[in-house]
C-alpha positions in Angstrom: -24.7 78.0 -79.8 -25.4 81.6 -79.2 -22.3 82.6 -81.1 -23.5 80.5 -84.1 -26.9 82.1 -84.0 -25.3 85.5 -83.9 -23.1 84.7 -86.8 -26.0 83.3 -88.9 -28.1 86.4 -88.0 -25.3 88.8 -89.0 -24.8 87.0 -92.3 -28.5 87.0 -93.0 -28.8 90.7 -92.1 -25.8 91.5 -94.4 -27.5 89.5 -97.2 -30.8 91.3 -96.7 -29.1 94.7 -96.5 -27.2 94.0 -99.7 -30.2 92.4 -101.5 -33.4 93.7 -100.0 -35.4 92.1 -102.8 -34.6 88.7 -101.3 -36.0 89.7 -97.9 -39.1 91.1 -99.5 -39.6 88.0 -101.7 -39.2 85.8 -98.7 -41.8 87.7 -96.6 -44.3 87.7 -99.5 -43.7 84.0 -100.2 -44.2 83.1 -96.5 -47.4 85.1 -96.4 -48.7 83.5 -99.6 -47.8 80.1 -98.2 -49.7 80.7 -94.9 -52.8 82.0 -96.6 -52.8 79.1 -99.1 -52.4 76.6 -96.3 -55.3 78.3 -94.5 -57.4 78.2 -97.6 -56.7 74.5 -98.2 -57.6 73.7 -94.6 -61.1 75.0 -95.3 -61.3 73.5 -98.8 -64.5 71.6 -98.1 -66.4 74.9 -97.5 -67.9 76.7 -100.4 -65.9 79.9 -101.2 -67.1 83.0 -103.1 -65.0 85.5 -105.0 -64.9 87.8 -101.9 -63.6 84.9 -99.7 -60.7 84.5 -102.1 -60.2 88.3 -102.3 -60.2 88.7 -98.5 -58.0 85.7 -98.1 -55.3 87.4 -100.3 -56.1 91.1 -100.0 -53.1 91.7 -97.6 -50.8 90.5 -100.4 -51.3 93.9 -102.2 -50.4 95.7 -99.0 -47.4 93.5 -98.7 -46.3 94.4 -102.2 -46.7 98.1 -101.3 -44.8 97.6 -98.1 -42.1 95.7 -100.0 -41.7 98.6 -102.5 -41.5 101.0 -99.6 -38.9 98.8 -97.9 -36.7 98.6 -101.0 -36.9 102.4 -101.5 -35.9 102.9 -97.8 -33.0 100.6 -98.3 -31.9 102.5 -101.4 -32.2 105.8 -99.5 -30.3 104.4 -96.5 -27.5 103.2 -98.8 -27.3 106.6 -100.5 -27.1 108.2 -97.0 -24.4 105.8 -95.9 -22.4 106.5 -99.0 -22.8 110.3 -98.4 -21.6 109.9 -94.8 -18.6 107.9 -96.1 -17.8 110.7 -98.6 -18.2 113.3 -95.9 -15.9 111.3 -93.5 -13.4 110.9 -96.3 -13.5 114.7 -97.0 -13.0 115.4 -93.3 -10.0 113.1 -93.2 -8.6 114.8 -96.3 -9.1 118.2 -94.8 -7.4 117.1 -91.6 -4.4 115.8 -93.5 -4.3 119.0 -95.6 -4.4 121.1 -92.4 -1.7 119.0 -90.8 0.5 119.2 -94.0 -0.2 122.9 -94.3 0.7 123.5 -90.6 3.9 121.4 -91.0 5.1 123.2 -94.1 4.2 126.5 -92.4 6.2 125.6 -89.4 9.2 124.5 -91.6 9.1 127.6 -93.7 8.8 129.8 -90.6 11.7 128.0 -89.1 13.7 128.5 -92.3 12.7 132.1 -92.5 13.7 132.8 -88.9 16.9 130.6 -88.9 18.0 131.0 -92.5 16.7 134.2 -94.0 17.8 136.4 -91.1 21.5 135.2 -91.3 21.2 135.4 -95.1 20.1 139.0 -94.8 23.1 139.7 -92.6 25.4 138.1 -95.1 23.8 140.0 -98.0 24.1 143.3 -96.2 27.7 142.5 -95.3 28.6 141.5 -98.8 27.1 144.8 -100.1 29.2 146.8 -97.6 32.3 144.8 -98.7 31.4 145.4 -102.4 31.2 149.2 -101.7 34.7 149.1 -100.1 36.4 147.0 -102.7 34.7 148.2 -105.9 38.0 148.1 -107.8 39.2 144.6 -106.7 37.7 142.3 -109.3 38.6 139.1 -107.4 36.7 140.1 -104.3 33.7 141.3 -106.5 33.7 137.9 -108.2 33.6 136.1 -104.8 30.9 138.5 -103.6 28.9 137.7 -106.8 29.1 134.0 -106.0 28.0 134.6 -102.4 25.0 136.7 -103.6 24.1 134.1 -106.2 24.1 131.4 -103.5 22.0 133.6 -101.2 19.5 134.1 -104.0 19.3 130.3 -104.6 18.6 129.6 -100.9 16.0 132.4 -100.8 14.3 131.0 -104.0 14.3 127.5 -102.6 12.4 128.7 -99.5 10.0 130.6 -101.7 9.5 127.6 -104.0 8.8 125.4 -100.9 6.0 127.7 -99.9 4.6 127.8 -103.4 4.8 124.0 -103.7 2.8 123.5 -100.5 0.2 126.0 -101.7 -0.1 124.3 -105.1 -0.2 120.9 -103.5 -3.1 122.0 -101.2 -5.0 123.4 -104.2 -4.4 120.3 -106.3 -5.6 117.9 -103.6 -8.7 120.0 -102.9 -9.7 120.4 -106.5 -9.0 116.7 -107.2 -11.3 115.7 -104.2 -14.1 118.1 -105.2 -13.8 116.9 -108.8 -14.2 113.2 -107.7 -17.1 114.2 -105.5 -18.9 116.0 -108.3 -18.4 112.9 -110.6 -19.8 110.5 -107.9 
């Protein structure tokens, strides 16, 4: 039984959160019903204008309270949406930081474990080039080696540039969506 009441209460609360006008209308209607019943109970008595006014004067305050309640609900909804956007931004920032850290670690690994041997190969090929300047076959092989070294070096540089561009694109896209919303 308690579970059923909790379920009904949660559904009503969700309905009133989503449509606060229904809640306000229900409260005003119940107040109007109670005051009307009270007025009809005392129907045999003679009533003046002030009796009617004082019987229903709280209705105006209820309308004001209803307007205030609806405005508070709207403000609350805006604040919740803002919190959701902030939480989304935090998650995006965390993902970007993780991605940036990962790419940084990969490029550092590549620089340490690939660029250093590539530098040794490059220096060695230059020394060989100096010794065998006249041998065109060896120079041709050394050109191939240096071309491959440049391709590997450019790939590492492109990987770093790609991550930087990806980070900038994601950030500008997120801020662009936030400014539209």
